[in-house]
C-alpha positions in Angstrom: 92.5 92.6 128.5 90.1 94.8 126.3 92.3 96.8 123.8 91.7 99.0 121.1 91.0 97.4 117.7 93.8 98.8 115.5 91.6 99.1 112.3 88.5 100.7 112.4 87.8 101.8 108.6 84.5 101.0 107.9 85.3 98.2 106.4 84.5 95.6 109.1 85.0 91.8 108.9 88.2 89.6 107.6 90.7 90.9 105.4 88.7 89.5 102.3 85.7 91.2 103.2 87.2 94.4 104.0 88.8 94.5 100.7 85.7 93.3 98.7 84.0 96.2 100.3 86.3 98.5 99.2 86.6 97.3 95.6 83.0 97.5 95.4 82.0 100.9 96.8 84.9 101.9 94.2 83.3 99.6 91.5 79.7 101.1 92.3 81.3 104.9 91.6 82.4 103.6 88.2 86.0 103.2 88.7 87.7 100.7 87.0 89.0 97.2 88.5 91.9 95.1 87.3 92.6 91.9 88.8 96.2 90.9 90.3 98.2 88.2 91.5 101.7 89.1 92.2 103.8 91.5 94.1 105.3 92.5 90.8 102.1 94.4 89.4 103.0 97.8 89.7 100.3 98.9 91.5 101.1 102.6 92.0 100.7 102.9 88.1 97.1 101.4 88.3 96.1 103.5 90.9 97.6 106.5 89.2 95.3 105.9 86.4 92.1 105.8 88.4 92.2 102.0 88.1 91.4 99.7 91.6 93.7 96.9 91.7 92.2 93.3 93.0 93.8 90.4 94.5 92.6 87.5 93.1 91.7 84.4 95.1 94.3 82.0 95.3 94.6 80.8 99.0 91.5 78.1 99.7 91.5 74.7 99.3 88.0 74.5 98.1 88.2 75.1 94.5 91.5 72.7 93.8 89.5 69.7 93.1 87.7 71.4 90.3 91.1 72.8 88.7 92.6 69.3 89.0 90.1 68.3 86.3 92.0 70.2 84.2 95.5 71.0 85.7 97.8 68.3 87.0 97.3 67.0 90.8 101.1 67.6 91.7 100.7 71.3 90.5 101.2 74.2 93.5 98.2 74.9 95.0 97.9 78.5 94.6 98.0 78.2 91.1 95.3 75.2 91.1 93.5 77.2 93.9 93.7 80.4 91.8 92.1 78.7 88.7 89.6 76.7 90.2 87.9 80.0 91.9 87.7 80.8 88.2 86.6 78.0 86.3 83.7 77.8 89.2 83.1 81.5 89.2 83.3 81.8 92.6 85.9 84.7 93.1 83.7 88.0 94.2 87.1 90.2 93.0 87.7 88.2 89.4 84.0 89.1 88.7 84.8 92.5 89.4 87.8 92.3 87.5 87.4 93.9 83.8 90.9 92.3 83.1 93.8 90.6 84.8 97.4 91.6 85.4 99.5 88.6 84.8 103.6 88.2 85.6 105.9 85.3 84.0 107.5 84.4 88.0 107.0 80.7 87.4 106.1 78.4 84.8 102.7 76.9 86.3 101.3 80.4 86.6 102.3 81.2 83.0 100.6 78.1 81.6 97.8 78.7 83.4 97.7 82.5 82.4 97.1 81.0 78.9 93.8 79.3 79.8 92.1 82.2 81.7 93.2 84.5 79.1 90.2 82.9 77.1 87.8 83.7 80.0 88.9 87.5 80.3 91.4 89.9 79.0 94.7 89.0 80.4 97.9 91.3 80.0 101.0 89.3 80.7 104.3 91.2 81.9 107.6 89.7 81.0 109.4 89.7 84.1 113.4 90.0 84.1 114.7 87.3 86.6 118.1 88.2 86.7 117.5 91.4 88.2 121.0 92.5 88.7 121.8 92.4 84.8 122.3 96.1 83.4 119.1 95.0 81.1 116.6 94.5 83.4 115.7 98.0 84.6 115.1 99.0 80.8 113.7 95.9 79.9 111.2 95.9 83.5 110.3 99.6 82.8 109.2 98.7 78.9 106.9 96.2 80.2 105.5 98.5 82.8 105.1 101.2 79.7 103.1 98.5 77.6 100.8 97.7 80.5 100.1 101.6 80.9 99.3 101.2 76.9 97.0 98.5 77.7 95.3 99.9 80.5 94.7 103.2 78.2 93.4 101.4 75.6 91.2 99.0 77.8 89.8 101.5 80.2 90.5 104.8 78.5 92.4 106.2 81.3 95.4 108.1 81.6 97.9 109.4 83.7 101.0 111.6 83.1 104.3 111.6 84.7 103.2 114.2 87.4 100.3 111.5 88.5 102.6 108.8 88.2 105.3 110.5 90.4 102.5 111.7 93.2 101.3 108.1 93.3 105.2 106.9 93.9 105.4 110.0 96.3 102.1 108.6 98.6 103.0 105.1 98.3 106.3 105.9 99.8 104.5 107.8 102.9 102.3 104.7 103.0 104.9 102.4 103.0 106.8 104.5 105.8 103.5 104.3 107.8 103.7 100.7 107.6 107.1 99.9 108.7 106.5 102.3 111.8 103.2 100.2 112.5 105.1 96.9 112.1 108.0 98.1 114.3 105.4 97.2 117.2 106.1 93.9 116.6 109.6 94.3 116.5 109.4 95.0 120.5 110.0 92.5 123.1 107.4 91.5 123.7 105.2 92.0 120.6 102.2 94.6 120.8 101.3 93.7 117.3 99.4 90.5 116.1 100.0 88.7 113.0 96.5 89.2 112.1 96.7 92.9 112.5 100.0 92.7 109.9 98.1 90.7 107.7 94.7 92.6 107.8 96.5 96.3 107.3 98.7 94.5 104.3 95.6 93.2 102.2 93.9 96.6 102.5 97.0 98.7 101.8 97.6 96.7 98.6 94.4 97.3 97.4 93.8 101.3 98.5 95.8 104.1 97.3 98.6 106.0 99.5 96.3 109.2 99.5 93.3 106.9 101.0 95.4 104.9 104.1 97.9 107.4 104.8 94.9 109.0 106.7 93.7 105.6 107.9 97.3 104.4 109.1 98.4 107.6 111.1 96.4 107.5 113.8 97.4 103.6 114.8 100.9 104.4 116.4 99.2 106.3 118.8 97.0 103.1 119.5 100.0 101.1 119.7 101.6 103.3 122.3 98.6 103.2 124.5 99.1 99.5 124.2 102.7 99.5 125.4 101.8 101.9 128.7 99.1 99.4 129.3 101.3 96.4 129.4 99.7 94.8 126.5 101.4 91.8 124.7 101.0 89.3 122.0 101.0 85.9 124.0 103.2 85.0 126.8 106.2 87.0 127.7 108.8 84.7 127.0 107.2 83.2 124.0 109.4 81.8 121.3 109.3 84.6 118.6 109.4 83.4 115.2 109.9 85.0 111.6 108.1 83.6 109.0 109.5 83.1 105.4 109.2 82.0 102.0 106.0 81.4 99.7 102.7 83.6 100.1 100.5 83.2 103.0 97.0 83.6 103.0 93.4 82.2 103.6 94.1 78.5 104.2 97.6 78.9 104.5 97.5 80.9 107.8 97.3 77.5 109.0 101.1 77.9 109.5 100.7 81.3 111.6 98.1 79.6 113.7 99.8 76.4 114.3 102.9 78.3 115.4 100.5 80.0 117.7 99.0 76.4 119.1 102.4 75.5 119.6 103.5 78.8 121.9 105.1 80.7 119.8 104.5 84.6 118.3 104.6 85.3 114.8 106.9 88.4 114.6 107.7 89.1 111.1 105.5 87.5 108.2 108.3 87.9 105.7 106.2 87.4 102.7 104.8 89.4 99.5 101.6 88.9 101.5 103.0 90.5 104.4 105.9 93.0 105.0 108.1 92.5 101.9 105.5 94.8 99.7 106.0 97.8 102.1 109.7 97.3 102.9 111.2 99.4 100.1 110.7 103.0 98.9 110.4 104.6 95.0 112.8 107.0 94.2 111.3 110.4 94.1 111.5 113.4 91.8 114.1 111.2 89.6 112.6 112.8 86.3 111.7 109.2 85.5 108.7 107.8 87.6 108.3 104.8 85.6 112.0 104.0 85.7 112.0 104.7 89.5 109.0 102.0 89.6 110.8 99.6 87.8 113.9 100.0 89.8 112.1 99.3 93.1 110.2 96.2 92.0 113.2 94.7 90.9 114.2 94.6 94.2 111.6 92.5 95.4 113.6 89.2 96.3 111.3 86.6 95.2 112.8 83.1 94.7 111.9 83.5 91.0 115.0 85.7 90.7 118.5 84.7 90.2 121.0 84.8 91.7 118.7 86.2 94.4 121.5 87.2 97.2 118.9 90.0 97.9 116.7 87.8 99.7 119.7 86.5 102.4 120.6 90.5 102.7 117.0 91.5 103.5 116.4 88.4 105.7 119.5 89.1 107.6 117.9 92.9 108.0 114.6 91.3 109.1 116.3 89.2 111.8 118.3 92.0 113.3 115.4 94.1 113.6 112.6 91.8 114.9 114.9 89.8 117.1 113.2 86.4 116.6 114.1 83.0 118.1 113.8 80.9 115.3 112.7 81.1 111.4 110.5 79.0 109.7 110.7 78.6 106.0 107.0 77.9 104.6 107.3 76.3 101.1 104.2 75.1 99.1 104.1 71.8 97.7 105.7 72.0 94.0 106.8 75.7 94.7 110.3 74.5 93.2 111.8 78.2 93.4 111.5 78.3 97.1 111.9 74.6 98.0 115.4 74.7 96.2 116.2 77.9 97.5 115.2 76.7 101.1 118.7 75.0 101.6 120.5 78.4 101.2 118.1 80.0 103.6 118.7 77.4 106.4 122.3 77.7 105.8 122.3 81.4 106.3 120.2 81.4 109.3 121.8 78.9 111.0 125.5 79.5 110.0 125.5 83.4 109.8 122.8 84.4 112.7 123.2 81.0 114.7 119.2 80.6 115.0 117.0 77.1 114.7 115.6 76.7 111.5 113.2 74.7 110.0 111.7 74.3 106.6 107.9 73.3 106.2 106.7 72.2 102.9 102.9 71.8 102.9 99.6 72.8 100.8 96.1 74.3 101.8 94.6 71.2 103.4 94.6 70.8 107.3 95.7 67.0 107.1 99.1 67.9 108.6 98.3 70.1 111.0 99.2 67.9 113.9 102.2 66.9 112.5 103.3 70.6 111.6 102.5 71.4 115.4 104.7 68.5 116.5 107.5 69.6 114.5 107.2 73.1 115.6 106.8 72.5 119.2 110.1 70.5 118.8 111.9 73.6 116.8 110.8 75.5 120.1 112.4 73.1 122.6 115.7 73.7 120.9 115.6 77.3 121.4 
């Protein structure tokens, strides 16, 4: 069945190419570019200052060999890939970035940031990792204020509270539209493919709310047309899968492809490269927009946080909404936080929701693809 493409924004191609063209256009127009790695980078502040956030390359196996000339081989592939891209000079987003924003989410990344700080200005934000403590919000707010000072000094760009508030409100509109679009994956059967969710998410992180809202507003009509025409992703009775865990992108999307080859349908990519970045809201008109920003970001349930009960709460909400038949926890090798936390996730999925659960620990290579397929097929047979 011929369907209308979901995204027609003038930036053709795969997600990385779309975002690269977007960032290049802004760079050529004279806008500064700052590189980011993590979902905790406060993009609304960056955009309020007229600066473009560029998600840096981190999802390819190609530069890992170069990285291992400096980094240990048993380090997380995301960190090795990130560093390899930089020392090889093969990440166009890093090349365009005039500075890098880094966050202390894990020990490996912290030490990698020390290495790249010798190459390009790198501002490290000290992320509170006990988010429910009273001091966490004030400490993270202070980190955002310090980031604002760094950006003002480095780029000679300013943003007052009015501009920051406007950026938060535009982000809320963008996020609400993203959630409305994701709702079409919650339909049974789904009418939204994981590649479309991934593509939209990648672009929505880089683009401002003001830019994304006009792009997103027509999409529900396209999806409604799919519903009317009887379109659905995969076979109607295909196992529906929620994928949680580590960030997924580039070579790591093998997990999504393997699920499809095994006969399943990914209905909820629950990661900071998927839905997680758009699931919350900023408090509006609070009189303290940076404080509102700090509060929202600390609610992101990354495994670096402890205790991380919010991840279980959010996961339950997603299971209730997207109605998966199984949950797969995607864990990158040597990502100790997600690896240890996987035990609690599996217990929660099986005991609270009565769903089959599978933990997959892997890297960016293709060597285990057939083994993953066999394990996923066995998971589906248990449904």
